[in-house]
C-alpha positions, 0 to 999 in steps of 0.5 A: 199832779201836786206840783205847785198846788195848794192843798187843804186837808180837813182833820189834818192833825189826825193820823192820816193827815199827819202822814199825808203832810209828811209824804206830800212835803217830802215827795212832791213840791206843793205851793202850800199845805193848809192843815184844818183841824179843831184841835189847837195843841195838835196843830202846835205840835205839828208845826214844831214837828215839820218846821216847813214854810209851806205848811199853814194851820187853820183852827176850825171845825167842818161844821162851820162853813164860814171858816171852811170857806175862808180856809179854801180861798185859792185852794186847788185840792181838798182832802177831807179827812175830818170825822168822828170815827170811833164806833162806840162814841158815834153810837152813844153821841149820834147827833154829834156824829151826824153833825160832823160826818154828814153836816160837815161833808155838806159844808165841805162840798158847799165851800169847795164849790163856792171857792172853785176848788179843782178836785175834792176827795173824801176818806171813807170806810169799809163800814159805810158798806151795808152799814150796821152802826152809825158810824157807818151809816153817816159815812154812807151818807157822806159818800152819796153826798160826794158822789151827787155833788158832781150834779151841783157844780154847774159852770164850776170846775169842782169835781168830787170823788171818794176813797173807800178802804179798811182799817188803818194799821196803828191809827188812833182807835185801831185795836193794835194799841189796845192789845199792846196796852192790854198785854201789860196786864196779862189778858186781852179781850176779843169780841169774836174769834172768827172775826176778819178785817181789811188792813192798810198802812198809813202810808198805803192809805195816803199813796192811794189817796194821792193815786185817786186824785190823779185818776179821778174824773168825779164821782167815783168811789176808789176801792184798793185791793188790800189784804185781810187779817184774822183777829186771832192772828193779830192777838197771837203775835202781839200777846201770844202768852196772854190770856184771852177773854171773849167779851162778845161783839159790841153794839154795831160791830160786824163779824166781817167787812165788805169793801164792794158789794155785788150790787156795786160790782155790777157798775165797777171797773177794776185794775190790778190794784184797785176797783173803781165804783162808777156812779149811776147818774147822767153826769157820768161819762161811761167812756172814762174807764172804758179800757179797764176790765169789769169784775166777774158776775156776782163778785163781792169783795169781803174780808173773809172771802179775800184772796190776800191774807196778811200772815202772822209773820208779816204782822210781826214784821210790821210791828218791828218796823214800828208802822203800828 
């Protein structure tokens, strides 16, 4: 599906973007991959790291429609990964979060339609589900914008979908680097010992997004079936001999996360590996996934009610392999 395609990834110099570029260049044969990011130094370092003639670099911000539109000229596929994603930063800078995560999503949609891009997928988060912080609220709005964008394309061929998953192990902003840093001082901070989270590796996230690009009809929200982790298990593996200090939940922080609500489950299909939340709009063809099964009545996919868990020994193995 990516063979001889021109792909643009916003936020392409970030954790997800770099892994996406690595996997696509190694396992597929794209015509070119355009990295769109507002960080000049990160792009220079990335260019040196990959040294691949198929890579193109565009310094630009998703807030800038004109630059986005120029970058999307003759692009086949767009992966929208750019976002302000740190919960406390978004809480303290709400207007900036809205400008990037919501206004930026609108500009990506407009530029993609105007340039007749074939497929556009945005990276979302479990925090977009029943959001309690501004970051989650902006990503919830971005999801709705991308789903409904399929109504605006008219005769254009562009289709839009979303990929929603949990915390990425070892990404920028992950708690793992924080625990490792705190370990050096002999004390780690935990907000609540009951806390659970969904976890996925960078590579799993990238390969899931590629799978979504292959399967999408336009309008779906794809949710992978991924394991949960207890925050105390993670603390035990990284810093078992350190003192723990409970600091209480931060503003906008949940005790557990949800990837699929009961309401969404009523219009969802599933496979062994992922869920497909179908849009409830006239543009959607209900026969698209007619051969897939439906979740049980009243089903909810939450981190504390999950059937898959990462055991402490698995966390240790992940850390040894250098994934996080």
